[in-house]
N, C-alpha and C positions, 0 to 999 in steps of 0.2 A: 504198191508191190514193190518190192525190190528184186535185182536180179543180179545173177552171175555167170559168166561164160567160161567154158572151157573146152579147148580142142587139143586131141593128140593122136599121133601116129606111131605104134611101136608094133615092130615086127610085122608090117604091112596090115595090121588091124586099125581100123579107124575107130574113133570114139568121139562122139559129139555129146555133151552134156550142158543141160540148162537147168538152173535153179531160180525159184520165184518163192516169194513170201506171199501166201494167199489168206486174205482176211475172212476165212471159214473154218470150222473144225475140221482137225484130221480125220475124225470118226466119219464126217460125211465125205470127206475126199475119198476115203478108203471105199465106202460104200458105192460111191460112182465109178472109183477105178474098178472095182471088183464086178460090177455088171458089163458082163462082155458085150451084151446087145446094146449099149448105149454110146460105144465109141464114134459113131456118126454125129452124135449130139454136139461133142466138144472136140475132139481130135481133128485138127486140120489135116486136110488130105484124105480123110477116111470119108468116101462118098454115101457107103451104105455098108451095114454089116449084114452079110448075106446068110450066115449061119452061126448060131451060137448057143450056148448051153447054160445061159443065165449066169449065176455067181460064178467066178472064177475057181476053177477047180484043178488043182495039179494033175498034169497027164491029158486033159482035155483040150479040144480044139475049137476054134472060132475062126470064121473067114469074112474078109471084107473086100471091097471093091475101093481101089486107091487110086487117087490123081498122082501122076508122076510128073512129067514135065509138060507145061503147056496143056493141050487138050488129050494128052494120053494117058490111059489109065492101065491099071493092072489089078489082077486078083491076088490077093495074099491069104496065106492061112498061117494061124499063130497057134502055137501050144504053150500051155501055161507049165511052166517048168519048176518055179519055186514061188511059195507064199509063205510070208511071215506077218500075218495080221497083227496090227494094222499098220506095218512099218515098211515092207519089201514085197515087191512083186517083180517076178523076172519072166518073160516070156522069149520064145525063139520064133522066127518067122522065115516062110519061103515066099517066094514070087517078086522080089525085088531085084531081078537081074538088071545090071551086071553085079549088084550087091550080094555077097554069100555070108552064110555063117551069121546071120541076122540075130541080134540079141536087144530086147528091149528092158529096160529097167526103171521102176517107180521106186523111189524111196521117200517115204512119209514121215514128217516129224513134227509134233506139236512144237509151238514156239509162242512167245507172247507177242500180241498184236493189239496196240492201243490199251484198251481196258479189259482185253479178254484174251482168248487163244486163237491162234490162227494155225497155219500150217507151212512148213518149208518144205516144199516139193522139189525133187529134183526128177528129171527126165532124162534118161540117158539110153543112147542107142550105140551098139558096137556091131562092126562088121567088116569083112574084106572085100575090099574093092576088086572086081573082076577087070579083065582086058588089060593087065599089064600096066606099063607106064601112062597109057592113055586114060585108063580106068582110073589111075591115082591123080592124074591131072582133072578129070571129070570131077572125081571126089572132092579135091580142094576147092573147086569152082562152086559145088552146090552145097558146101558146109554151111555158108552164111544163111541160104534160104532155109536149111533143116533147123538151124538154130532159132532163125525167125517163126517157124513153124511150131517147134516147142514151145516159145513163149506165148505165141497166139493161142495155142492148145491149152495152155495152164491158165491165161486169162478167160477163155471160153469155159473152161471147168469151174473156175471160181464164179464167173457169172451164172452159170447154170444152177450152182448150188445156192446161191443168193436169191435168185428167181424163184427156187422151190420152197425156200424158207427151211424151217427145221425138219420137215419130212420130205423124202424121195418122192418123185412124181408117181402117181397111181396109189400112192398109201391111204387107207381109208381110216387111219386114226387110231 
């Protein structure tokens, strides 16, 4: 798996973006990304999905219990805002104070990997840090951990898909 990192801050909006090349087909990546009830299986920091609607649908919500710092947890609610199957998914979330206007973006692109096709997955989050200058300082300190969690999540997604083989979990053939 190869990776690239990018962090920027423009007009007090922070963006953290990580890219990884996964050795699994883009169609399977999209299937798992679209299953709102499966995030605790692969997203670092998601302890459990507490409410979901199945396959991602624009305008529908899902809720999670998330790890924040150390033993602290929070409850988040996400709304699916944009779907461009099988290429792009955009959700907005609440419940991550002091971060506001949280937007989560997954960009999926088929790419050659070895003798087959894999996936270039870009995982991006945009948000406004709250608490003024102190919040911006906290944000700068937490961004490296956020980048690591994105890479961990993408590796876990790849491992999950490999473990399931050609069919998603629970598929009867």
